[in-house]
C-alpha positions as CSV (number, residue, x, y, z in Angstrom):
1,X,74.9,-5.2,-41.3
2,X,74.1,-6.7,-38.5
3,X,71.3,-8.8,-40.7
4,X,74.5,-10.0,-42.4
5,X,76.2,-11.3,-39.7
6,X,73.9,-12.2,-38.3
7,X,72.8,-15.1,-41.0
8,X,76.4,-15.6,-41.6
9,X,76.6,-16.9,-37.7
10,X,72.9,-19.6,-38.7
11,X,75.0,-20.9,-41.8
12,X,78.2,-21.3,-39.2
13,X,76.2,-22.5,-36.5
14,X,74.1,-25.1,-38.9
15,X,77.3,-26.5,-40.5
16,X,79.0,-27.4,-36.8
17,X,76.1,-28.9,-35.7
18,X,75.0,-32.6,-35.7
19,X,73.7,-34.7,-38.2
20,X,69.7,-35.0,-38.8
21,X,68.6,-38.8,-36.9
22,X,67.9,-40.4,-40.1
23,X,71.7,-39.8,-41.2
24,X,73.4,-42.4,-38.5
25,X,70.5,-44.4,-39.1
26,X,73.2,-46.9,-40.9
27,X,75.4,-47.0,-37.5
28,X,71.9,-48.4,-35.3
29,X,72.0,-50.7,-38.2
30,X,75.3,-52.3,-37.2
31,X,75.4,-52.0,-34.4
32,X,72.5,-53.9,-34.2
33,X,73.4,-56.6,-36.6
34,X,77.3,-57.3,-34.7
35,X,74.7,-57.6,-31.9
36,X,72.5,-60.1,-33.1
37,X,75.7,-61.9,-34.7
38,X,77.4,-61.8,-30.9
39,X,74.5,-63.2,-29.7
40,X,73.9,-66.1,-31.9
41,X,77.5,-66.7,-31.2
42,X,76.7,-68.1,-28.4
43,X,74.6,-71.1,-29.4
44,X,77.3,-73.7,-29.5
45,X,78.0,-72.8,-25.0
46,X,74.8,-74.5,-25.0
47,X,75.9,-77.4,-26.0
48,X,73.0,-79.0,-28.3
49,X,73.9,-80.3,-31.6
50,X,70.8,-79.5,-32.9
51,X,70.4,-76.5,-32.6
52,X,73.6,-75.8,-33.8
53,X,72.9,-77.3,-36.8
54,X,70.1,-75.4,-37.4
55,X,71.6,-72.0,-36.5
56,X,73.9,-72.8,-38.3
57,X,71.8,-72.9,-41.3
58,X,70.6,-69.8,-39.9
59,X,73.4,-68.1,-40.6
60,X,74.4,-69.8,-43.7
61,X,71.2,-68.1,-45.3
62,X,72.0,-64.4,-43.3
63,X,74.8,-64.4,-46.0
64,X,72.5,-66.2,-49.2
65,X,70.5,-63.0,-48.0
66,X,72.7,-60.3,-47.4
67,X,74.5,-61.0,-51.0
68,X,71.3,-61.1,-53.1
69,X,71.0,-58.0,-51.4
70,X,73.4,-57.0,-53.4
71,X,71.7,-56.7,-56.6
72,X,68.0,-57.2,-55.6
73,X,67.8,-55.2,-52.9
74,X,70.8,-51.8,-54.0
75,X,70.1,-52.3,-57.2
76,X,66.6,-53.8,-57.2
77,X,66.7,-55.9,-60.1
78,X,64.8,-59.7,-59.4
79,X,67.6,-61.7,-60.6
80,X,66.2,-65.6,-59.2
81,X,69.6,-67.6,-60.0
82,X,71.7,-66.2,-57.7
83,X,72.3,-69.9,-56.0
84,X,74.1,-70.5,-59.6
85,X,76.7,-68.7,-57.9
86,X,76.1,-71.1,-54.7
87,X,76.4,-73.8,-56.9
88,X,79.6,-73.2,-58.0
89,X,81.2,-72.1,-55.1
90,X,80.2,-75.5,-53.7
91,X,81.3,-78.0,-56.8
92,X,85.0,-76.3,-56.6
93,X,85.8,-77.1,-53.3
94,X,84.0,-80.6,-53.8
95,X,86.6,-80.6,-56.2
96,X,89.5,-79.5,-55.6
97,X,89.4,-81.9,-52.5
98,X,89.0,-84.9,-54.2
99,X,91.8,-83.7,-56.1
100,X,93.3,-83.6,-52.8
101,X,94.4,-80.2,-53.1
102,X,94.0,-77.7,-49.7
103,X,90.1,-76.7,-48.7
104,X,91.6,-72.7,-48.3
105,X,93.0,-73.2,-52.4
106,X,89.1,-73.8,-52.1
107,X,87.6,-70.9,-50.4
108,X,89.9,-68.3,-52.7
109,X,88.8,-69.7,-56.3
110,X,84.8,-70.4,-55.5
111,X,84.4,-66.5,-55.1
112,X,87.0,-65.5,-57.7
113,X,85.6,-68.1,-60.1
114,X,82.0,-66.6,-59.1
115,X,82.7,-63.2,-59.8
116,X,84.1,-64.2,-63.3
117,X,80.6,-65.9,-64.0
118,X,79.0,-63.4,-62.7
119,X,80.5,-60.7,-64.6
120,X,80.2,-62.7,-68.5
121,X,77.0,-63.6,-67.4
122,X,76.3,-60.3,-66.7
123,X,76.9,-58.3,-69.5
124,X,73.8,-60.3,-71.5
125,X,71.8,-60.5,-68.9
126,X,71.7,-57.5,-67.2
127,X,70.5,-55.7,-70.4
128,X,67.3,-57.2,-70.1
129,X,65.0,-55.8,-67.7
130,X,61.9,-56.7,-65.6
131,X,60.4,-60.6,-65.5
132,X,62.6,-60.8,-68.6
133,X,66.1,-60.4,-66.8
134,X,64.1,-62.5,-63.7
135,X,63.4,-65.4,-65.7
136,X,67.1,-65.6,-67.7
137,X,69.2,-65.5,-64.6
138,X,66.8,-68.7,-63.3
139,X,67.5,-70.4,-66.8
140,X,70.7,-70.1,-66.1
141,X,71.0,-71.2,-62.7
142,X,68.8,-74.1,-63.6
143,X,70.7,-74.6,-67.3
144,X,74.3,-75.4,-65.1
145,X,72.6,-77.4,-62.9
146,X,71.8,-79.8,-65.6
147,X,74.8,-79.6,-67.2
148,X,76.6,-80.6,-64.1
149,X,74.5,-83.1,-63.9
150,X,73.8,-84.1,-67.2
151,X,78.2,-84.7,-67.7
152,X,78.4,-86.7,-63.9
153,X,80.5,-84.0,-62.6
154,X,81.9,-85.1,-59.6
155,X,80.2,-88.8,-60.4
156,X,77.0,-89.8,-61.7
157,X,74.4,-88.0,-61.5
158,X,77.3,-85.3,-60.7
159,X,76.6,-86.4,-56.9
160,X,79.4,-85.7,-54.4
161,X,81.2,-87.2,-51.9
162,X,84.2,-85.9,-49.4
163,X,85.4,-87.4,-46.7
164,X,85.3,-85.8,-43.5
165,X,87.8,-83.2,-42.2
166,X,90.1,-84.8,-38.9
167,X,88.7,-82.8,-36.2
168,X,85.6,-84.3,-34.1
169,X,82.0,-84.6,-35.3
170,X,81.6,-81.5,-32.7
171,X,84.5,-79.6,-33.3
172,X,83.7,-80.0,-37.3
173,X,80.2,-78.3,-36.4
174,X,81.3,-75.4,-34.5
175,X,84.1,-74.7,-36.7
176,X,81.8,-74.2,-39.3
177,X,79.1,-72.2,-37.8
178,X,81.3,-70.2,-37.0
179,X,82.6,-70.0,-40.1
180,X,79.3,-68.5,-41.7
181,X,78.9,-66.4,-38.4
182,X,82.3,-64.6,-39.6
183,X,81.1,-64.7,-42.7
184,X,78.3,-63.4,-42.3
185,X,80.2,-60.3,-40.0
186,X,82.2,-59.8,-43.0
187,X,79.1,-59.6,-45.5
188,X,77.2,-56.8,-43.2
189,X,80.8,-54.7,-43.0
190,X,80.3,-54.8,-46.9
191,X,76.7,-53.9,-47.1
192,X,77.7,-51.2,-44.4
193,X,80.2,-49.5,-46.6
194,X,78.5,-49.9,-50.0
195,X,75.4,-48.0,-48.7
196,X,78.1,-45.7,-47.8
197,X,80.3,-44.9,-51.1
198,X,78.8,-43.4,-54.3
199,X,78.7,-47.3,-56.3
200,X,75.8,-47.5,-53.4
201,X,73.9,-44.4,-54.1
202,X,74.0,-45.0,-57.5
203,X,72.6,-48.1,-57.0
204,X,70.2,-46.8,-55.9
205,X,69.4,-44.4,-57.7
206,X,69.1,-47.0,-60.3
207,X,66.8,-48.8,-58.4
208,X,64.2,-45.5,-57.9
209,X,64.6,-44.5,-61.9
210,X,67.0,-46.2,-63.7
211,X,66.1,-43.7,-66.7
212,X,66.9,-40.6,-64.6
213,X,69.9,-41.5,-63.4
214,X,71.4,-42.7,-67.1
215,X,69.9,-38.8,-67.5
216,X,72.3,-37.8,-63.9
217,X,75.5,-38.9,-65.9
218,X,74.9,-42.6,-64.3
219,X,76.6,-45.6,-66.1
220,X,73.7,-47.3,-64.6
221,X,74.4,-50.7,-67.7
222,X,78.3,-51.2,-65.6
223,X,76.9,-50.1,-62.2
224,X,75.2,-53.5,-62.4
225,X,76.8,-55.5,-63.5
226,X,79.4,-54.7,-60.6
227,X,76.2,-54.6,-58.0
228,X,75.8,-58.4,-60.0
229,X,79.5,-60.1,-59.4
230,X,79.6,-58.1,-55.8
231,X,76.1,-60.5,-55.1
232,X,78.5,-63.4,-56.5
233,X,81.3,-63.2,-53.7
234,X,79.8,-63.9,-50.6
235,X,77.2,-66.2,-52.4
236,X,79.9,-68.5,-53.1
237,X,82.3,-68.8,-50.6
238,X,78.9,-70.3,-48.2
239,X,78.5,-72.5,-51.0
240,X,82.7,-73.2,-50.3
241,X,81.7,-73.6,-46.8
242,X,79.0,-76.1,-47.4
243,X,79.7,-78.5,-49.7
244,X,82.3,-79.8,-46.7
245,X,79.8,-79.1,-44.0
246,X,77.5,-81.4,-45.9
247,X,79.9,-83.8,-47.3
248,X,77.1,-84.9,-49.8
249,X,75.3,-83.0,-52.3
250,X,74.2,-83.7,-55.7
251,X,74.0,-80.5,-58.3
252,X,69.5,-80.3,-58.1
253,X,67.6,-82.7,-56.5
254,X,66.1,-81.2,-53.0
255,X,68.7,-79.3,-51.3
256,X,70.9,-79.4,-53.9
257,X,74.2,-76.9,-54.6
258,X,71.5,-75.7,-57.5
259,X,68.0,-76.3,-56.2
260,X,66.2,-73.5,-57.2
261,X,63.9,-73.0,-53.8
262,X,68.2,-71.9,-52.3
263,X,66.4,-68.3,-54.2
264,X,63.5,-68.2,-53.5
265,X,64.5,-68.4,-49.8
266,X,67.0,-65.9,-50.7
267,X,64.8,-63.3,-51.9
268,X,61.4,-63.9,-49.3
269,X,64.4,-63.9,-45.9
270,X,65.8,-60.3,-47.9
271,X,62.3,-58.8,-48.3
272,X,60.4,-60.2,-45.8
273,X,63.7,-58.4,-43.4
274,X,63.4,-55.1,-45.5
275,X,65.3,-55.0,-49.3
276,X,67.9,-52.4,-49.9
277,X,69.1,-52.2,-46.2
278,X,71.6,-53.1,-43.6
279,X,69.8,-55.2,-41.1
280,X,66.8,-56.5,-43.0
281,X,68.8,-59.5,-44.9
282,X,69.7,-61.1,-41.7
283,X,66.6,-59.8,-39.8
284,X,64.7,-62.3,-43.1
285,X,66.4,-64.5,-42.9
286,X,66.4,-65.7,-39.1
287,X,62.8,-65.5,-39.2
288,X,62.1,-67.4,-42.2
289,X,64.7,-70.5,-42.1
290,X,63.1,-70.2,-38.7
291,X,59.8,-71.1,-39.4
292,X,61.4,-73.3,-42.2
293,X,62.5,-75.8,-39.8
294,X,60.2,-75.6,-37.4
295,X,57.5,-76.4,-40.0
296,X,59.4,-79.0,-41.9
297,X,60.0,-81.0,-38.6
298,X,56.2,-80.4,-37.0
299,X,54.3,-80.4,-40.4
300,X,56.3,-82.6,-42.6
301,X,52.8,-82.3,-45.3
302,X,52.0,-78.9,-45.8
303,X,55.5,-77.5,-45.5
304,X,55.7,-76.4,-48.8
305,X,51.9,-75.3,-48.8
306,X,53.2,-72.9,-45.5
307,X,55.9,-71.5,-47.4
308,X,53.6,-70.4,-49.8
309,X,51.5,-69.1,-48.2
310,X,54.2,-67.4,-45.9
311,X,55.6,-65.7,-49.5
312,X,51.5,-64.1,-50.5
313,X,51.3,-62.7,-46.6
314,X,55.3,-60.9,-46.8
315,X,53.7,-59.4,-50.5
316,X,51.2,-58.1,-49.4
317,X,51.2,-57.5,-44.9
318,X,55.1,-56.2,-45.9
319,X,56.2,-54.7,-49.6
320,X,58.9,-52.8,-48.1
321,X,60.0,-55.2,-45.0
322,X,59.7,-55.1,-41.2
323,X,62.8,-52.6,-41.1
324,X,61.3,-49.6,-42.9
325,X,57.2,-50.2,-41.5
326,X,59.8,-49.9,-38.1
327,X,61.5,-47.0,-39.1
328,X,58.3,-45.7,-41.2
329,X,56.7,-46.1,-37.5
330,X,59.8,-44.3,-35.0
331,X,59.3,-41.2,-37.7
332,X,55.6,-40.7,-38.6
333,X,53.7,-38.6,-36.3
334,X,50.4,-40.1,-34.3
335,X,47.9,-39.6,-36.7
336,X,50.2,-41.5,-39.1
337,X,50.8,-44.1,-37.2
338,X,46.7,-44.7,-36.4
339,X,46.9,-45.4,-40.1
340,X,48.9,-49.1,-39.9
341,X,46.2,-50.8,-38.6
342,X,43.7,-49.7,-41.4
343,X,46.2,-50.6,-44.3
344,X,46.2,-54.6,-42.6
345,X,42.7,-54.4,-42.3
346,X,43.2,-53.4,-46.1
347,X,45.3,-56.3,-46.2
348,X,43.2,-58.6,-44.9
349,X,40.2,-57.6,-46.9
350,X,42.3,-58.0,-50.4
351,X,42.8,-62.0,-48.8
352,X,39.2,-62.3,-47.9
353,X,38.5,-61.4,-51.8
354,X,40.4,-63.5,-53.7
355,X,39.1,-66.7,-51.2
356,X,35.9,-66.0,-52.2
357,X,36.3,-65.1,-55.7
358,X,38.2,-68.0,-56.5
359,X,36.3,-70.5,-54.1
360,X,39.6,-71.7,-52.0
C-alpha cells in the first residue's frame, strides 16, 4: 500500500513539474526574434539613408525567407518558384495604383490573389515529389513572368512605373521600412503559432517521413497545399510593399518582380539560419542580404561568384542551419561538443578533394 501511495505521489509530482527546457524553446526563439526586430527598428534614428535602404531590403527578405519556411522548412518541399507570389503581389498593387484605386485595396487583394493562385497551382504541382516539384515550381514562376512581359502588362515589356506617394522621400522610406518590419513581426508570430498547432506538427511529420505520416492518418496532400497557400500570403504582401517602394520595376530582369534569384535567396537564407525553425529565417536573411549588398558594392565583378561559393559552403558546413547547430551545442555533452571541429575539418577535406579532382 505504501508502495502504491508513493507511486501516486511520484505521478502527481511529475504532472505538476515544469516542462523540459526544450518545450520552452519556442518562447526563447520568439523573444529573440522580437528583440532582433526591435533593434533593427532603431535604424531610422541614425539618419543614414543608405543604411535605411539596406535594412529595408533586409527586413523585406526576412519576410520572404519566413514565408518560404512554411513550405520549405516545415513541410520540407523544395519550392524554387515562390517568387511568383512576390510578383503577383507587386503587379496587383501596381495595376490598381495605375487605375487610381487605393493602395490599401491592393495590399488586401495581393495575398488573396496569391493565395488562390497557390491553391490552384498547388493542386497538381504538389502531387510531384523531389526535384520534379522543385523544377515545376521554378517553371511556373518563370512562365508567369514571361506571360506578363509578352502581354505588355502595365507597359511595353511589362515594365511598371508608378507615381511616388504624396510624402517626402525620407518620410516615405521610413514608412516602408517600418511596414516591412511590421510584416516580418506578424510573420514571426504566425510561425510561432504554427509550431504550437496540430497543423504545424502534421507538416513536420510530413517533412520527416511522408509515408509514415500517411499511415498515421494525416491527409498529407491537403496539408502540403495548405502550407503552400500559407507561404504565399506574406510574400505577396511584401511584393505589394516593394512595388510602391521601388516605383519602377519589370517582370523578369535583374531585380525584377519575378527574378529567379529572389527565390534562390529565400532558400539560402532559410537554410543558413535553420529551415523549420522560428528564428532561423530572420538570422539567415540578415546575414545573407547584408553580405550580398556589401559584396555587390565592394566586389562587383565577383559578386555572383562569392554568392555561389556561399551556397556551397552553407550546404557543406551548415546543412542544419545556425539555429540547430547552436541548439545541438547547448544540449550536447562535452565529448560531443569536441567532435564539431572534427566535422569542420572533414568538410574542409571534402572541399579540397573536390577542387583538386576537378583541377580548379
